[in-house]
C-alpha angles and dihedrals in degrees: 000000000000112000142162138188132200141156128225127186127221134179088228117108116248090254090055092049090049091050091050092049094047101040105114096173126125093277093062091098090056092053099044118052094201094058122077129186094248091058101041124096133150109218097181142330144191140179094294106012144050134185112212143160113222139159139077137284089276096051133006135169137194102218141181113221118200123179141182113199093193092053093038094232136137119185123190119194120193110232099173135354143160089232109024134060138202113312094037121123151105135262125196123193113194113203125180107241128174109299095001142338139323109217111204110197127197119186125188122184133187110190113231101174131035089259091049091051092050093047090043091056089057095050097082090045104046106355099100094050095046096042094044088054091052092048091049089053094049093045092044091055090050091052092064 
């Protein structure tokens, strides 16, 4: 299973990072570059979970988000996708650090389609660099 891990730092407090990651309102597509309006839908949500479809024409996922504010964790399980199969998902660990938060990201992917398998093969090679850059951009926008 292709996977990668990386850590990014933000000056946002852990509670602010959690709020950014779990805000499924209409502005989500403005915060996250890999989510467009045509591929974003909230199917249901509760106090510490949400089931959403998000992505783009190239790659979309129906996911279940679960979070624990006290533990500083957000877990995302892929339920359905045009690229990714069972066992795919994300895990974020939010740790207070200095002037803000260290966000440790773990990504696991199981390719379901040919495209998913090709992209999955690149994740261990370039995934952490590319994804860390994207996370820094998203967090940087939220800092202002």
